[in-house]
C-alpha positions in Angstrom: -2.6 58.9 -112.6 0.7 61.6 -112.5 0.6 62.0 -115.8 -3.1 63.0 -116.2 -2.8 65.9 -113.9 0.7 66.8 -115.3 -1.1 66.8 -118.7 -3.9 68.9 -117.6 -1.7 71.5 -115.9 0.1 71.7 -119.2 -2.6 72.4 -121.4 -4.2 75.5 -118.7 -2.5 78.6 -120.2 -2.4 81.6 -118.0 -2.4 84.6 -121.0 -2.3 88.2 -120.4 -3.2 90.5 -123.2 -2.0 94.2 -122.7 -2.9 97.4 -124.3 -3.0 101.2 -123.7 -6.1 102.3 -122.5 -7.9 98.4 -122.4 -10.9 99.8 -123.7 -10.6 97.8 -126.9 -8.3 95.8 -128.9 -7.0 94.1 -125.7 -10.8 93.4 -124.6 -11.6 92.2 -128.4 -8.5 90.1 -128.1 -9.2 88.7 -124.7 -12.8 87.5 -125.2 -11.7 85.9 -128.3 -9.5 84.4 -126.7 -11.8 82.9 -124.0 -14.1 81.5 -126.0 -11.9 79.5 -128.1 -11.1 77.5 -125.1 -12.5 77.4 -121.7 -8.9 75.5 -120.0 -7.3 79.0 -120.6 -6.9 81.6 -118.3 -7.3 84.8 -120.1 -7.6 88.2 -118.6 -6.6 92.0 -120.2 -5.0 94.9 -119.1 -3.8 98.4 -119.9 -1.2 100.4 -119.0 -3.0 103.9 -119.0 -6.4 102.4 -118.3 -9.9 104.2 -119.7 -12.6 105.0 -117.6 -15.2 101.9 -119.5 -14.4 100.1 -122.7 -15.4 101.9 -125.8 -19.1 101.9 -126.6 -18.2 101.1 -130.4 -16.1 98.0 -129.1 -19.0 96.9 -126.9 -21.3 96.9 -130.2 -18.7 95.7 -132.7 -18.4 92.7 -130.5 -22.0 92.1 -130.0 -22.1 92.0 -133.9 -19.5 88.8 -133.3 -22.1 87.2 -130.7 -19.7 88.7 -127.2 -21.1 90.8 -124.5 -18.7 93.3 -123.6 -21.1 95.4 -121.6 -20.0 94.4 -118.1 -16.8 94.5 -119.0 -14.2 97.1 -117.2 -10.5 98.3 -118.0 -8.0 97.2 -116.0 -4.2 98.4 -114.7 -1.2 95.9 -115.4 -0.1 96.6 -112.0 -2.8 94.7 -110.6 -1.3 91.2 -112.6 2.3 92.2 -112.1 2.7 89.0 -109.0 0.7 87.0 -111.4 2.9 83.6 -113.2 2.2 84.0 -117.1 2.5 81.7 -119.8 2.3 84.2 -122.1 1.9 88.0 -122.2 1.1 89.5 -125.4 0.9 93.3 -126.1 -1.5 94.1 -129.2 -0.5 98.0 -129.9 2.9 99.8 -130.2 2.8 102.3 -128.0 2.0 99.2 -124.7 5.0 97.3 -126.4 6.8 100.5 -125.9 5.5 101.3 -121.8 5.8 97.5 -120.9 9.1 96.5 -120.3 8.6 96.9 -116.7 6.3 94.2 -116.4 8.2 92.0 -115.2 5.8 89.5 -113.3 6.7 85.1 -113.9 6.2 85.7 -117.6 7.2 82.4 -119.7 6.8 84.0 -123.5 6.3 87.7 -124.4 4.8 88.4 -128.0 3.6 91.2 -129.8 0.6 91.0 -132.0 0.0 94.7 -133.1 -3.3 96.0 -134.5 -3.8 100.0 -135.3 -5.8 101.4 -133.0 -9.5 101.9 -134.4 -9.9 104.9 -131.5 -8.3 106.8 -134.1 -9.6 105.9 -137.3 -12.0 109.4 -138.7 -14.6 109.7 -141.2 -18.6 109.5 -140.7 -19.6 107.2 -138.2 -20.5 104.2 -140.9 -16.8 104.3 -142.0 -15.3 104.4 -138.1 -17.3 101.3 -137.2 -16.3 99.4 -140.5 -12.4 100.5 -139.1 -13.6 98.5 -135.8 -15.3 95.9 -138.2 -11.7 95.2 -139.6 -9.8 95.6 -136.4 -11.9 93.0 -134.9 -11.9 90.9 -137.5 -8.1 90.9 -137.2 -7.5 90.2 -133.9 -10.1 87.4 -134.2 -8.4 86.0 -136.9 -4.7 86.4 -135.3 -6.1 85.2 -131.9 -7.5 82.2 -133.6 -3.5 81.5 -135.4 -1.9 82.0 -132.0 -4.6 79.8 -130.2 -3.6 77.3 -132.9 -0.1 77.6 -131.8 -0.3 76.9 -128.8 -2.6 74.1 -128.9 0.0 72.2 -131.4 2.9 73.1 -129.0 0.4 71.4 -126.4 0.9 67.9 -127.9 4.2 68.3 -128.8 
């Protein structure tokens, strides 16, 4: 019986995804990762959180089947006292600003993506950039999930 409890506990992973504003990339990554496994405890936060999740992020994630309309940006400070198996930065600015995140963290990983909020052009061109980043995030976090899933079975 103890082995079963250990196995369940071993599979449950606490993951924090950090970005600068927590209005786009980290929100996308959080929702993609949550959708892959209900045993994952996934949160996202920002070093300088915005006031709301980007409307473009909400639109492109809705196209992928996710409702982010009620999601809110959070500050990393609210997670400092929580233990995490993984803290993942998804943008270079957050990577530079997050060394002071000293909570109980087993693994720190950087999986960087361009910020689609800096995209220029027509609305169609900007939305194409958001879709491109969304798809890159989905693919990268599926790969990440497969790696941690495999490590649970080793």
